[in-house]
N, C-alpha and C positions, 0 to 999 in steps of 0.2 A: 470877414469876418469873424472866422472862426478863431484866429488869433487875439482879437479882443475880448470876446468870450471866454478864453482859456486863460489867459494871465494878463489880458491888458497892455496900456499903453509902459506899463513898469517893468514887462519884460524884459524889452530889449536893451533899457539901461544899467536893468542889475545884470546881464549875461554879459555888456560890453565889460564891464565893471572889475566882474569877476573872472573873466577870461584876461582882462590886461594886469591885474593883480598876479593871476597865477604864472602868466608869462615873466612878469618883473620879478616873481619868485625864483624862478628858472634860469633868468640870469645873475639873480646876486650869488644863487648857486653856484651858477656854471664858474663865476669871478673867485668864489670863495675857493671851488676846487684847483683851480690857477694860480692860487694863491696872491691872488690879485687885491687890489685896496677896494673894500666895499665902497660905495658912493651912499652918503647917507641919504641923500634926496630921492633916490630910489627907494629906499626902505620905506622913508614918511610917504611917498607914492603909493607903497602896498599899504600901508595903515590908512592913508586917506581913500583910496579906492574901496577897500573890502567897508570902512566904517560908512561910506555913503551907499553902498549897495545894502548893506544890512540896513539901514535909514530910510531907503526908499522901498525898502522889504516890508518893512513894520507899517510904514505910511501905506501900502495899498492894503496889506492887509486889514487894517482900522477902516480903511475906504469902502473896501469890500464889504466889512461886516457895517457898517452903516447901511450900505445899500440894499445889504440882504433884510436888513432891520424894516428897512423903509417898502418892502415889496413884501413882507409878513406882515406890516400893519394893515396893508390896503388886502390883505386875500382873508377872505371870506371864513376860510377854511381849510387848514393848512395843520398835516402829519407832525407831532413832535419828531418823528425818525428821520424825517425830511431835514429837519431843522437843525438836528444834531449831526446829521450826517455830512451836510454843509460846514458846520463847525470842525468835525471830525478833519475835512479836507482841506481847512484854513489853516489847522494849527498839523498840516503834514507831517513836518518837522519833530514836533514834540511828539507826538503820535507813533512814526518809527521808531523812536531812540529812548521812550519813556518804558521802563520794564511793569510800569504798574497800569499800562493802559492797556484795556485787553482787545487786541487784535482780530482776534478771531469771529469769524463771521457765523451767525447763527442758521 
């Protein structure tokens, strides 16, 4: 149950697609270092797996935001800091790399 609450069913496909992309990148790099011909299908597979994992990630994020909006709508009273804390977790990639977002805690 913890698996579903922490990332849902989207976590495993994203992980597998990401690991597949990394494996194929390593294979292409080793072929390049050995002066072997690079297979076009392998390069296309890297793009496909990376694009699919990105699309699934965005879809899961949007689904999570809609689910949270439903819970917020049914709640009688909810703290704004709780809402924005959840949004901050939802966009954790942006949060960790954007220099304009304050990451310090008060």
